N, C-alpha and C positions, 0 to 999 in steps of 0.2 A: 777297723773296718769301721767307720759310721754306720750309726741306725738308720734302717729301712724308715720310710714313712707307716707301711702295714704294722709295725711295731708297737703292742700295748701301750707305750707311755705316751705316743701320740695321741691314741684314744682317750686315756685314762685325763689329759692334759684339756680335752676336749669336754668333756663329761663334767670337769670341774665347776665349770659357773652354775650350769643347768643344777648342779646336787647343791652349791650354797646356795643357790634362789630356793629352793626345794629346804633345805634346812632354816632357812632365816624367813620365810614368807610361805604363804600356802597358795599353792598354782590356783590360778586363775579358773572360775567356774566357765562351764561353755553355757556360750549364750543358747537358749532353747530356740529351737527353728519353729518361724510363722505357721501356723496352722490355719484352721477354720476356724469363727468365734462361736460358740454356741450362744444362746440365748440368756442363759444365765451370766455369762460373762460381762462385766461392764464396758461400754465404750471409754477409751482413755479421754478425761476429764468430765467423767460425769460420774459420779458415786453408784454403789451399785445398790441389792437389795441389801436392806438393815436396819436400825432403829431410825426411827422418823427424828429427822432434825428439828432441833429446836428453834421455835418461834422467835421472831424479832423480840429484841427487849424492849418492854414498857414504857415510852421515853419518860422520865422523870423531870418534875417544871425546876427550871434552873434558877437559883435563889433571886437573880434581878428580870426573873421574866414578867413579874407583874401579877397581878392579881387572878385567879383563879376564872373563867368565863360566870362560874354563876355567881360570884361576888363581885362581877362586873356588873350583871345583870340587876343585881340588886341595889348597886349603886345607882344605877338607871333609873330605876323604880323609885328611888330616893329623891333624886334630883329632876326635876322637869326641866326640861331644856325652856328657853324663851323664845318669844315668836322671831321669824323673820321681820328684816324691819327696811322699808323702803321710804325712803325722801323724793319727795317730787315740790324740786323748788317752785313756788308760787308768791306773789306779793300777797298783801294780807286785802286787797281788793278782789284776785283773783283767785285766791284761796278756793272757796268754795265749787268755783265751778270745777278745779280742779279734783276737789274730792268726789264731784259728781260725777267727773268723766271717770275717775277709777273705778267709781261703782258699778257703772255701765259698762267697763272691761272685764270687771270680773264676775257679770252678769252673763254676760257673752260666751266667757271662757267656761260656763258652767257651774260657778259659783253660785248656790240656792239664797234667794233675797235675805230667807234667816238667818245666815250664818254672819251679814254684815252690820254692825254699828255703825253709827257716822255721828261726829262730836265736832261741834264748833265751838272754837273760844272765843269768838266775837259773838256778835249777832246771831240767832237762832235763825235754823234753815224753817223757811215758809212753811213745810209742812208741820213740825214739831209745833211752832205758833199757832197753826190753825188747829190742829188735836188740841193743842192745851186750852183750844176757849171753850171744850167738853168736857172740861173737870178731869183733874188732876189723876182720880182713879182710873176713867177710862185711859186715859193718855199711857199710864204703866203699863194696866193689862195689855195692851198691842205690843208691849215689850216682851212679856209673861208668854204672849202666843206664837213667838219667834215666825209668824207668816211671812211676815215682810221683811224690809230694809227698815230700820231701828234710826231714827234722827233724836239727838238728845243735845242738853247745853254741857259743854266739857264741867262746865261745877258739879254736875250732877253725874260726873262721871261713878261716883260710890254707890249710886241708886240702880247704875246701869251691870245686868246681867252680863257675863263670860261669852264671848262668841268667837268663833274662827278668826275673823277678819275683824280689825278696828280702822278705821277710817277718820285722822283728825282734821280738822280745816282750821289752822293757826290763821284766822281770819280776824283777829283784832284782839283785845282785851288785855287788862293789866299782865306786865310780867312774870309777876309773882304767881298769879293764877294757872297761867300758862306754864311753867316750870313745876307746878304743883300737879295741875290735870295730866301731863304727858307721860310719867311714869305709872299713873295711877290707869292711864289707857292702855298702856305698854301691860301692866297685869291683867286688862280684861282680855287680850286676845291671845288666842290658843295655839296662831299660827303663823299670821300675818298681822303686822303694823305699818301703815301707811300714814304718812304723816305729810300734808301740802302745806308748805309756809318756806320759811327762811332757814336754809340749812343751819346757817351759825347759830340762831335762835334756838331750832330745833336740837341741834348738837351738844347746846350747853344745858338745855333744860334735860335733855336723857342721862347727861354726866357720861357720854361716850359718842367718840366719830362715827357714824352709821350710813 
């Protein structure tokens, strides 16, 4: 007569896989039941109380990043940048008028008269010719006073002291003298060099396109 379902063989076969699982793998751990979170429990994604997190690492200079700021400042102190250069196209006959207009504009925009030196490569400015009639010493003493705009012959640029702005009127003179005077005038300007004359002649004398 066949066995009925209630016999022990059926119960043993039903328990077989669970027994094998228990023998080969541990039973899964029961998941905790969610409950109220205390103040000491951390929120998900946020670290709980514990040792302080270390700060970000100090960046190290990259081998190709160049000199440090201190070394760059030292380089800047060793090499003084040259003045800005502005060229005003003018003929030899109109160069002096263009220079005087440039001076007027500088004074109108707040530049102090004592900051400006005007040089002429050809005929001297009328003011310079007049002041020289009182003697060389009295004339150059006015330059040292730095009270007003000073006008001088470009041939005497080496006697002129440095000023923030130097205006040069290329109103004639020998080509060689102009070529020598313009670089010296650039060395006397600490902030701005304005040259009124033929741009090609000026560029050649300064040795660069300006």
